[in-house]
FIKOL-682698 format. One record per residue (C-alpha): x, y, z. Coordinates in steps of 0.2 Angstrom, whole numbers, plus 5000, padded with zeros to 4 digits. Each point is the difference from the previous one (the first is absolute). Layout:
<east: X north: Y up: Z>
...
This chain:
<east: 4898 north: 4439 up: 5487>
<east: 5002 north: 5015 up: 4990>
<east: 5008 north: 4999 up: 4983>
<east: 5015 north: 5008 up: 4991>
<east: 5005 north: 5001 up: 4982>
<east: 5019 north: 5002 up: 4997>
<east: 5004 north: 5008 up: 4984>
<east: 5017 north: 4998 up: 4992>
<east: 5006 north: 5008 up: 4984>
<east: 5016 north: 5004 up: 4992>
<east: 5014 north: 4990 up: 4992>
<east: 5004 north: 4985 up: 5010>
<east: 5018 north: 5004 up: 5001>
<east: 5009 north: 4989 up: 5013>
<east: 4984 north: 4996 up: 5010>
<east: 5006 north: 4981 up: 5001>
<east: 5014 north: 5006 up: 5012>
<east: 4988 north: 5009 up: 5013>
<east: 4984 north: 4989 up: 4998>
<east: 5004 north: 4994 up: 5018>
<east: 5001 north: 5018 up: 5006>
<east: 4983 north: 5003 up: 4992>
<east: 4992 north: 4985 up: 5008>
<east: 5008 north: 5002 up: 5018>
<east: 4998 north: 5019 up: 5002>
<east: 4984 north: 5004 up: 4989>
<east: 4989 north: 4984 up: 4998>
<east: 5003 north: 4992 up: 5017>
<east: 4994 north: 5015 up: 5010>
<east: 4985 north: 5003 up: 4988>
<east: 4995 north: 4982 up: 5000>
<east: 5000 north: 4999 up: 5019>
<east: 4985 north: 5012 up: 5000>
<east: 4993 north: 5001 up: 4982>
<east: 4995 north: 4990 up: 4986>
<east: 5010 north: 5005 up: 4985>
<east: 5001 north: 4999 up: 4981>
<east: 5015 north: 5004 up: 4989>
<east: 4998 north: 5008 up: 4983>
<east: 5015 north: 5003 up: 4988>
<east: 5004 north: 5011 up: 4985>
<east: 5016 north: 4999 up: 4992>
<east: 5010 north: 4999 up: 4984>
<east: 5007 north: 4986 up: 4989>
<east: 5017 north: 5008 up: 5000>
<east: 5010 north: 5001 up: 5017>
<east: 5010 north: 5016 up: 4993>
<east: 4992 north: 5017 up: 5001>
<east: 5011 north: 5008 up: 4987>
<east: 4999 north: 5016 up: 5010>
<east: 5011 north: 5012 up: 4991>
<east: 5000 north: 5011 up: 5016>
<east: 5004 north: 4989 up: 5016>
<east: 5009 north: 4986 up: 4990>
<east: 4996 north: 4987 up: 5013>
<east: 5000 north: 4985 up: 4989>
<east: 5017 north: 4996 up: 5004>
<east: 4994 north: 4994 up: 5016>
<east: 4988 north: 4987 up: 4994>
<east: 5001 north: 4984 up: 4990>
<east: 4993 north: 4999 up: 4982>
<east: 4985 north: 4989 up: 5002>
<east: 4984 north: 4996 up: 4990>
<east: 4986 north: 5002 up: 5013>
<east: 4986 north: 4987 up: 4998>
<east: 4985 north: 4995 up: 5010>
<east: 5007 north: 4984 up: 5003>
<east: 5017 north: 5008 up: 5007>
<east: 4990 north: 5010 up: 5012>
<east: 4989 north: 4987 up: 5005>
<east: 5014 north: 4988 up: 5004>
<east: 5009 north: 5014 up: 5010>
<east: 4985 north: 5004 up: 5010>
<east: 4994 north: 4981 up: 5003>
<east: 5018 north: 4996 up: 5005>
<east: 4998 north: 5012 up: 5014>
<east: 4982 north: 4995 up: 5005>
<east: 4993 north: 5016 up: 4993>
<east: 4983 north: 4999 up: 4989>
<east: 4997 north: 5013 up: 4987>
<east: 4982 north: 5004 up: 4995>
<east: 5004 north: 5008 up: 4983>
<east: 5015 north: 5004 up: 4988>
<east: 5001 north: 5012 up: 4986>
<east: 5016 north: 5000 up: 4990>
<east: 5001 north: 5012 up: 4985>
<east: 5014 north: 5006 up: 4987>
<east: 5004 north: 5019 up: 5001>
<east: 5004 north: 5001 up: 4982>
<east: 4982 north: 4993 up: 4996>
<east: 4992 north: 5012 up: 5013>
<east: 5010 north: 5014 up: 4992>
<east: 4993 north: 4997 up: 4983>
<east: 4982 north: 4996 up: 5006>
<east: 5000 north: 5017 up: 5009>
<east: 5009 north: 5010 up: 4986>
<east: 5013 north: 5005 up: 5014>
<east: 5011 north: 5009 up: 4988>
<east: 4986 north: 5011 up: 4994>
<east: 4994 north: 5003 up: 5018>
<east: 5018 north: 5005 up: 5006>
<east: 5002 north: 5012 up: 4985>
<east: 4983 north: 5009 up: 5003>
<east: 5001 north: 5000 up: 5018>
<east: 5018 north: 5006 up: 5006>
<east: 5002 north: 5016 up: 4988>
<east: 5005 north: 5014 up: 5010>
<east: 4999 north: 4990 up: 5017>
<east: 5013 north: 4997 up: 5012>
<east: 5004 north: 4987 up: 5014>
<east: 5013 north: 5005 up: 5014>
<east: 5000 north: 5018 up: 4994>
<east: 5007 north: 4993 up: 4983>
<east: 4992 north: 5004 up: 4983>
<east: 5012 north: 4988 up: 4990>
<east: 4987 north: 4991 up: 4990>
<east: 5010 north: 4984 up: 4999>
<east: 5001 north: 4999 up: 5019>
<east: 4982 north: 5005 up: 5002>
<east: 4996 north: 4986 up: 4988>
<east: 5011 north: 4987 up: 5007>
<east: 4994 north: 5002 up: 5018>
<east: 4982 north: 5003 up: 4996>
<east: 5001 north: 4982 up: 4990>
<east: 5008 north: 4993 up: 5015>
<east: 4986 north: 5005 up: 5011>
<east: 4987 north: 4997 up: 4988>
<east: 5003 north: 4981 up: 5002>
<east: 5002 north: 5001 up: 5018>
<east: 4982 north: 5007 up: 5003>
<east: 4994 north: 4990 up: 4985>
<east: 5004 north: 4986 up: 5011>
<east: 4990 north: 5006 up: 5014>
<east: 4985 north: 5001 up: 4989>
<east: 5002 north: 4983 up: 4993>
<east: 5002 north: 4991 up: 5018>
<east: 4985 north: 5010 up: 5005>
<east: 4990 north: 4994 up: 4985>
<east: 5004 north: 4981 up: 5004>
<east: 4992 north: 5002 up: 5017>
<east: 4986 north: 4989 up: 5004>
<east: 4987 north: 5011 up: 5007>
<east: 4989 north: 4987 up: 5005>
<east: 5011 north: 4995 up: 5014>
<east: 4996 north: 5017 up: 5009>
<east: 5016 north: 5004 up: 5007>
<east: 5002 north: 5011 up: 5015>
<east: 5018 north: 5006 up: 4996>
<east: 5012 north: 5001 up: 4986>
<east: 5019 north: 5001 up: 5001>
<east: 5009 north: 5005 up: 4985>
<east: 5019 north: 4995 up: 4999>
<east: 5013 north: 4996 up: 4987>
<east: 5011 north: 4985 up: 4998>
<east: 5016 north: 5009 up: 5005>
<east: 4994 north: 5005 up: 5018>
<east: 5010 north: 4993 up: 5014>
<east: 4990 north: 5001 up: 5016>
<east: 5002 north: 5001 up: 5019>
<east: 4985 north: 4991 up: 5008>
<east: 4985 north: 5008 up: 4995>
<east: 4989 north: 5009 up: 5014>
<east: 4982 north: 4995 up: 4997>
<east: 4994 north: 5015 up: 5011>
<east: 5004 north: 5010 up: 4985>
<east: 4983 north: 4993 up: 4993>
<east: 4992 north: 5011 up: 5014>
<east: 5002 north: 5013 up: 4989>
<east: 4990 north: 5005 up: 4984>
<east: 5016 north: 5002 up: 4990>
<east: 5018 north: 4999 up: 5004>
<east: 5016 north: 5004 up: 4991>
<east: 5018 north: 4999 up: 5006>
<east: 5007 north: 5017 up: 5006>
<east: 5014 north: 5000 up: 4987>
<east: 5003 north: 5006 up: 4982>
<east: 4990 north: 5016 up: 5003>
<east: 5012 north: 5012 up: 4993>
<east: 4995 north: 5014 up: 5012>
<east: 4981 north: 4997 up: 4997>
<east: 5001 north: 4999 up: 4981>
<east: 5000 north: 4981 up: 4998>
<east: 4994 north: 4984 up: 5009>
<east: 5006 north: 4982 up: 5001>
<east: 4990 north: 4991 up: 4987>
<east: 5010 north: 4983 up: 5002>
<east: 4990 north: 4994 up: 5015>
<east: 4984 north: 5006 up: 5008>
<east: 4983 north: 4993 up: 5006>
<east: 4984 north: 5003 up: 5008>
<east: 4981 north: 4998 up: 4999>
<east: 4995 north: 4993 up: 4982>
<east: 4989 north: 5015 up: 4996>
<east: 5015 north: 5011 up: 5002>
<east: 5013 north: 4989 up: 4991>
<east: 4988 north: 4998 up: 4986>
<east: 4998 north: 5018 up: 4996>
<east: 5019 north: 5002 up: 5002>
<east: 5004 north: 4987 up: 4988>
<east: 4988 north: 5008 up: 4987>
<east: 5013 north: 5013 up: 4998>
<east: 5006 north: 4993 up: 4984>
<east: 4984 north: 5000 up: 4991>
<east: 4994 north: 5017 up: 5009>
<east: 5016 north: 5010 up: 4996>
<east: 5014 north: 4992 up: 4991>
<east: 4989 north: 4991 up: 4987>
<east: 4983 north: 5008 up: 4998>
<east: 4994 north: 4999 up: 4983>
<east: 5017 north: 4996 up: 4994>
<east: 5008 north: 5016 up: 5006>
<east: 5005 north: 5008 up: 5016>
<east: 4986 north: 5008 up: 5010>
<east: 5007 north: 5018 up: 4999>
<east: 4984 north: 5008 up: 5006>
<east: 5005 north: 4992 up: 5018>
<east: 5019 north: 5001 up: 4997>
<east: 5000 north: 5018 up: 4996>
<east: 4992 north: 5003 up: 5018>
<east: 5016 north: 4993 up: 5007>
<east: 5013 north: 5008 up: 4989>
<east: 5000 north: 5008 up: 4982>
<east: 5016 north: 4991 up: 4994>
<east: 5005 north: 4986 up: 5012>
<east: 4993 north: 4982 up: 4995>
<east: 5010 north: 4989 up: 5012>
<east: 4988 north: 4987 up: 5004>
<east: 5006 north: 4996 up: 5016>
<east: 4997 north: 5017 up: 5007>
<east: 4983 north: 5001 up: 4991>
<east: 4996 north: 4984 up: 5009>
<east: 5002 north: 5008 up: 5017>
<east: 4990 north: 5015 up: 4993>
<east: 4987 north: 4988 up: 4994>
<east: 4999 north: 4992 up: 5017>
<east: 4999 north: 5015 up: 5011>
<east: 4993 north: 5014 up: 4990>
<east: 4989 north: 4990 up: 4988>
<east: 4993 north: 4987 up: 5010>
<east: 5003 north: 5010 up: 5016>
<east: 5005 north: 4984 up: 5010>
<east: 5008 north: 5001 up: 5017>
<east: 5016 north: 4990 up: 5000>
<east: 5009 north: 4992 up: 5014>
<east: 5019 north: 5001 up: 4997>
<east: 5008 north: 4985 up: 5009>
<east: 5017 north: 4997 up: 5005>
<east: 4998 north: 4982 up: 4993>
<east: 5011 north: 5002 up: 4985>
<east: 5005 north: 4984 up: 4989>
<east: 5017 north: 5001 up: 4991>
<east: 5003 north: 4998 up: 4981>
<east: 5009 north: 4984 up: 4996>
<east: 5012 north: 5000 up: 4986>
<east: 5011 north: 4985 up: 5004>
<east: 5008 north: 4993 up: 5015>
<east: 5012 north: 5014 up: 5001>
<east: 4989 north: 5014 up: 4996>
<east: 4985 north: 5003 up: 5011>
<east: 4994 north: 5018 up: 5000>
<east: 4991 north: 5010 up: 5014>
<east: 4989 north: 5012 up: 4992>
<east: 5001 north: 5017 up: 5009>
């Protein structure tokens, strides 16, 4: 049987409330035709402390440990291949994020705004999002020779996954495209060699030699450093990949009364 690596990164949030959805609508369809392994990168604090979105009000304050995650998955008959849990403050200090933000956001914009406080806050948020992509990729066991990789997040709420999507080299949901300037980076997948190159975005563009790779970014825009917009540009214009945009579009689960459709 062919093999799939399922990579999960991000704050765990309320994953305990929707693990049955993850199992029934993603794992069961995949396991009917493929062997699979699950890799997780997450943070030890369940609160993102996001100044812009302020979604922490939807989540419980919880110290995340490997024991907690293993018990959660084992109780639902799901086996995890590898878990990495990190502390954001330690990573901030290790990567000298304060200097990185000061050095790389001057006279730059996001969403047309040159307010440096706004640009720094959003760049900080997206930095950790794509850092998670990078870390979960690096814990992959390449000796397993996976045919496909699916990248997702703990807060995805699924309809039944269509395994025919894996007939494409690369698929992304046909949502959050912002009239062709953005791409849905929450859930995507495809052949292993494609996804590996895509998940190298962090080390290639965001944090190359401890700085943003402006040599490539300036080809996209002289001012905008929205990492989500740049992610699309990186895939379509730098890697020159052809993407299949699918109507399969997992929702964002905040809590039982707040499940968001991505448009």
